[in-house]
Each structure stands twice: as C-alpha cells, then as structure tokens.
N, C-alpha and C positions, 0 to 999 in steps of 0.2 A: 499512533494508531494502535488500537487494541487488536492483538493477533486473533482473538476470537471472532471479530468482525471480518477479518480477512478470510479465515478458514470457513466461516459461515456463508460467505459469498465467493467461494473459490473460483467459480467460472468467470466472474468479472475480474478478479484481481490477478489471476494467472496470466491474462493478456498483458497486464501492466508489468508483471514480473518478467515475462518473456521479452517485453520491449526493453527492459533495463538490462537483463542478462540474456542476450539474444542467442548465446551458444547452448542454452538449456533446451533440450528436446521436449517434445510433447510427452514422450515416455517418462522422462525424468520428472516433469511436472505432475503427471498422473501418479507417479510413485510417491511424490511428496504429499499429494492429496490434501493440501491446505495446512499441513503440519510444519511448524517452523524449523524444528531440528532436522528433519530429512531434507528440507529445502536448503538449509544452511550447509549440510554435507554435500549436496549436489553442486551448489555454487563453489564451495571449497575445492572439490575434486575437478570440476569442469574448467575452472579458471586457474588451477594450481596455486591456490592461495593458502596461507596459514588459516587456522580456525579463527584466530583473532581478527585477521583482515576481512575474512568473509562475514564474520559477525558485525564488524564495524560497518561494512557496506550495507548489510541488511538493516541494521539499526538506523543508519542515515536515510535509507529508502523509506522506512516506516515513519521516521520523523518528518520527512518531506510530505508524506501522505497526510499526516496530521495537520501540517501547515496549509496544504492545499485545501483540505476539507474546511478548515477554519476560514480561509479566504473566500471560498465558494459560498459559505453561509453568510459572510459579511456582505457579499455582493447581492444577496437576495433581498436586502432591504432597499426600499425606495423612498423618495421624498414625498410620494403621494400619501394622502391620509388613508388609513385602513378603516374597515367597518367598525372597529372598536374605538375609533376616535383618535388613535395614535398614529404616528408615522414611523418610518424606518430609522429616524434619528433618535427616537426615544421619547 
C-alpha cells in the first residue's frame, strides 16, 4: 500500500491502525497525522519495541492492506455480461 494513500485518507486508515495497535491513543494518532515516521515512533515507544521490529510490523500491515485491496478488486468482477460486451472473467 502506498503511504501517500494512507496519509491522504488518514481518517479512514487511523481506525484500522488503532484496531491493529490498540494501545495507541487518539492523541498519538493525531500527533502522527498520517505521517509514517511519527507513527512508527509511536508504535515503537508504546509497545517497547526496537525500531526494526516496529518497522517490520508496520511494513507487514501495509503489505496486508495491499493484498486485501487486490482481493477486494478481484471480488468486484462478476460472471454477468457488462455493457461493453465483456464479463468479469476477461
């Protein structure tokens, strides 16, 4: 997942971030304001992690978002014919 997309729609993604790292407070998320580095520091400090471990967790979370987004797009296809004469199978 592109971090610019996350920061551009921070109100949406902060809920998912808080679901993943539930110890983060609203104040900490407001302070991060969609920026990756401040969020990384907040995760590191709140969970008493090394920078490397906090970064690994955040990268895995981002990767999972990309996979979920791809899967959701795949699910939007249907077997019914579209107006352009094609169907979701290609």
